[in-house]
C-alpha positions in Angstrom: 20.3 -20.0 -2.0 16.8 -21.6 -1.1 18.6 -24.6 0.3 20.8 -22.2 2.4 17.8 -20.4 3.8 16.2 -23.6 4.6 19.3 -25.0 6.4 19.5 -21.7 8.5 16.2 -21.9 9.2 16.5 -25.4 10.6 19.6 -24.6 12.6 17.6 -21.5 14.2 14.7 -23.9 15.2 17.0 -26.6 16.6 18.8 -23.9 18.7 15.6 -22.3 19.9 14.4 -26.1 21.0 17.7 -26.6 22.8 17.3 -23.2 24.5 13.6 -24.1 25.6 14.7 -27.6 26.7 17.7 -26.2 28.7 15.6 -23.4 30.4 12.7 -26.1 31.1 15.0 -28.6 32.6 16.7 -25.9 34.6 13.4 -24.7 36.0 12.3 -28.5 36.7 15.6 -29.1 38.3 15.4 -25.9 40.5 12.1 -26.6 41.5 13.0 -30.3 42.6 15.9 -28.8 44.6 13.4 -26.4 46.4 11.0 -28.9 47.2 13.8 -31.3 48.7 15.1 -28.5 51.0 13.0 -29.2 53.8 13.5 -32.9 53.8 17.5 -32.5 53.5 16.9 -30.0 56.4 15.2 -32.5 58.4 17.9 -35.2 57.8 20.5 -32.9 58.7 19.0 -31.9 62.0 18.0 -35.4 62.9 21.9 -36.4 63.2 22.9 -33.1 65.1 23.5 -33.4 68.9 21.1 -31.3 71.1 23.7 -28.9 71.9 23.7 -27.7 68.3 20.0 -27.8 67.8 19.4 -25.5 70.8 22.0 -22.9 69.2 20.1 -20.0 67.6 22.1 -20.2 64.6 20.8 -23.1 62.4 23.4 -25.6 61.0 22.9 -27.2 57.7 26.3 -28.8 58.0 27.3 -29.2 61.6 30.9 -27.8 62.6 33.8 -30.3 62.6 34.7 -29.3 66.4 33.1 -31.6 69.2 30.6 -34.4 68.0 29.1 -33.1 64.7 27.1 -36.2 64.2 25.1 -38.4 66.6 22.8 -41.3 66.5 21.3 -40.6 70.0 17.8 -39.6 68.7 17.4 -42.6 66.6 18.7 -45.0 69.4 16.1 -43.2 71.9 13.4 -44.1 69.5 14.6 -47.7 69.0 15.3 -48.4 72.6 12.8 -46.3 74.6 9.6 -46.3 72.7 7.3 -48.7 70.6 8.2 -47.2 67.3 9.3 -50.7 65.7 6.0 -52.1 66.8 4.1 -49.3 65.6 5.8 -49.5 62.3 5.0 -53.1 61.9 1.3 -52.4 62.8 1.1 -49.6 60.3 2.7 -52.1 57.4 0.3 -54.7 58.3 -2.8 -52.6 58.2 -1.7 -50.4 55.0 -0.5 -53.7 53.2 -3.9 -55.6 54.3 -5.9 -52.9 53.0 -4.4 -52.3 49.9 -4.4 -55.9 48.9 -8.0 -56.3 49.7 -8.8 -52.8 47.7 -7.0 -53.9 44.8 -8.6 -57.3 44.5 -12.0 -56.4 45.5 -12.3 -53.2 43.4 -10.7 -54.8 40.3 -13.4 -57.4 40.4 -16.1 -54.7 41.0 -14.9 -52.5 38.1 -14.6 -55.8 35.8 -18.1 -56.8 36.4 -19.2 -53.1 35.8 -17.5 -52.9 32.5 -17.2 -56.5 31.0 -20.1 -58.3 32.2 -23.9 -57.6 31.5 -26.3 -58.0 34.4 -29.4 -56.0 35.6 -28.7 -52.9 37.9 -25.2 -51.9 36.9 -26.2 -48.4 36.1 -27.6 -48.3 39.7 -24.6 -49.8 41.4 -22.3 -47.4 39.5 -24.6 -44.5 40.5 -24.4 -45.4 44.3 -20.6 -45.7 43.9 -20.4 -42.0 42.4 -22.9 -40.7 44.9 -20.9 -42.0 47.8 -18.2 -39.5 46.9 -20.7 -36.7 47.7 -21.1 -38.3 51.4 -18.6 -36.5 53.8 -16.4 -39.0 55.4 -17.1 -37.6 59.1 -20.7 -38.3 58.6 -20.0 -42.0 58.5 -17.8 -42.1 61.5 -20.4 -42.7 64.4 -22.4 -45.4 62.6 -19.1 -47.1 61.3 -17.6 -47.2 64.8 -21.1 -48.6 66.1 -20.9 -51.5 63.5 -17.2 -52.2 64.3 -18.0 -52.1 68.1 -20.8 -54.6 67.6 -18.6 -56.9 65.6 -16.0 -56.9 68.4 -13.5 -55.5 66.0 -12.0 -52.6 68.5 -8.5 -52.8 69.0 -7.8 -55.1 66.1 -6.3 -55.0 62.7 -9.5 -55.8 61.0 -11.4 -52.8 62.8 -9.1 -50.5 60.8 -8.8 -52.7 57.6 -12.3 -53.4 56.9 -13.5 -49.7 56.6 -11.0 -48.7 54.5 -11.7 -51.5 51.9 -15.2 -49.8 51.6 -13.7 -47.0 49.8 -15.2 -46.2 46.3 -12.1 -44.3 44.8 -10.5 -47.7 43.5 -13.6 -48.6 41.7 -13.9 -45.5 40.0 -10.2 -45.4 38.8 -10.4 -48.8 37.6 -13.7 -48.4 35.9 -12.4 -45.5 33.8 -9.3 -47.8 32.8 -11.0 -51.0 31.9 -13.5 -49.2 29.8 -10.4 -48.1 27.5 -9.1 -51.7 27.1 -10.2 -52.7 23.5 -13.1 -55.2 23.5 -11.2 -57.1 20.7 -8.8 -58.5 23.2 -11.7 -60.1 25.0 -13.4 -61.3 22.0 -10.2 -63.0 20.9 -9.8 -64.6 24.4 -13.3 -65.9 24.2 -12.8 -67.5 20.8 -9.7 -69.4 22.4 -12.1 -70.8 24.9 -11.3 -68.5 27.9 -13.6 -68.4 30.8 -14.8 -65.1 32.3 -12.5 -65.6 35.2 -9.6 -66.4 32.8 -10.3 -63.1 30.8 -10.1 -61.3 34.1 -6.7 -62.8 35.4 -5.2 -63.4 32.1 -6.2 -60.4 29.9 -7.7 -57.4 31.9 -5.2 -57.7 35.0 -2.0 -57.9 32.9 -3.0 -55.0 30.9 -4.1 -53.0 34.0 -0.7 -53.7 35.9 0.3 -50.0 35.6 -3.0 -48.5 37.2 -3.3 -51.1 39.7 0.3 -50.5 40.8 -0.8 -46.7 40.9 -3.8 -47.5 42.9 -1.8 -49.8 45.1 0.7 -47.1 46.0 -2.0 -44.5 46.5 -4.1 -46.5 48.8 -1.0 -47.7 50.5 0.1 -44.1 51.3 -3.3 -43.3 52.3 -3.6 -46.0 54.8 -0.1 -45.4 56.1 -0.9 -41.9 56.9 -4.4 -42.4 58.3 -4.7 -40.9 61.6 -8.5 -40.4 62.6 -10.1 -43.6 62.4 -7.3 -45.8 63.8 -7.1 -43.2 66.7 -10.7 -44.1 67.4 -10.5 -47.9 67.0 -7.1 -48.5 68.3 -7.0 -47.5 72.3 -4.1 -50.0 73.4 -0.7 -48.3 72.9 0.8 -51.5 71.6 -1.7 -51.6 68.7 -1.0 -48.0 67.7 -0.2 -47.1 64.2 2.9 -44.9 63.5 1.2 -41.7 62.8 -0.8 -42.0 66.4 2.5 -43.1 68.3 4.7 -40.3 66.8 2.1 -37.7 67.9 2.1 -39.1 71.5 5.9 -38.9 71.3 5.6 -35.1 70.0 3.3 -34.3 73.0 5.8 -36.0 75.7 9.1 -34.7 74.2 8.3 -30.9 73.0 12.0 -29.8 74.0 13.8 -32.3 72.0 13.7 -31.0 68.4 16.2 -33.7 67.2 13.9 -36.4 68.4 11.2 -34.6 66.3 13.4 -34.6 63.1 14.2 -38.4 63.5 10.5 -39.2 64.2 9.7 -37.4 60.8 12.5 -39.4 59.0 11.3 -42.7 60.2 7.7 -41.7 59.4 8.3 -41.0 55.9 11.3 -43.5 54.8 9.1 -46.4 54.2 6.8 -44.4 51.9 9.8 -43.1 50.1 11.3 -46.6 49.5 7.8 -47.5 48.3 7.6 -44.8 46.0 10.9 -45.7 44.5 9.9 -49.4 43.9 6.7 -48.4 42.0 7.5 -45.0 40.2 8.1 -46.8 37.1 4.4 -48.5 37.0 3.0 -45.0 38.0 4.6 -43.3 34.8 3.3 -46.3 32.7 -0.1 -45.8 34.0 -0.3 -42.0 33.3 1.2 -42.7 29.7 -1.3 -45.4 29.0 -4.2 -43.6 30.4 -3.4 -40.6 28.1 -2.9 -42.6 25.0 -6.4 -44.5 25.5 -8.1 -41.7 26.8 
């Protein structure tokens, strides 16, 4: 009798867990579909001809009569604008800034967590204090410095100020602190130098958080608008966000062009996220396990 009651309670508990899992997944999938609606609508409208776009009735799926699908908006962007050059400029700036941030910030975080030198607390305090300084307070002096260095209308004028962000140091500092010191001690016994500990022990263990940081900084620099707008005055040197805003201003009565612009502007970021999503999940899991 007791065994039968126990089996019944186990089945009831399993059934309850199954129902909760089904409801949870239904909620999450529904939320994902809801968040995808604007993007699907934008994608659909970017392939519709101007006649349908000006119809007061919005079409998710164009009618089969006439020309329901067109590439005219994308053809206009590729043939009559500098969108390709803007995309290349944006990629060079975002990739260059991201690479420098990952390399420099990882070195700084390593020195703050694994080396012993005077003034470590002061340096970390300055890094933390820099978070309290509003970004806009630095624009005028930063622009003056970039101008004095002759970096106006150049990639370096946009990249170098982005590298000074303290966020990467703060994130990597927290992660490097959680790496067991026994790994480093074992490497020292095997004759590893400090640089070898950094490159062959710390960096491989920190690959997930480095990938997450790289993705975050790439997206941030890809979408940067104000500082590139101040530094880049030549149209051929524009980044994608600046160029697309100019297109909006000159084509206010072409909604299909706006939709195509939105798709082209977000597609590279979507691809980058798909590539690095596994590393981001592992970074969160490792941080949760060690923290």
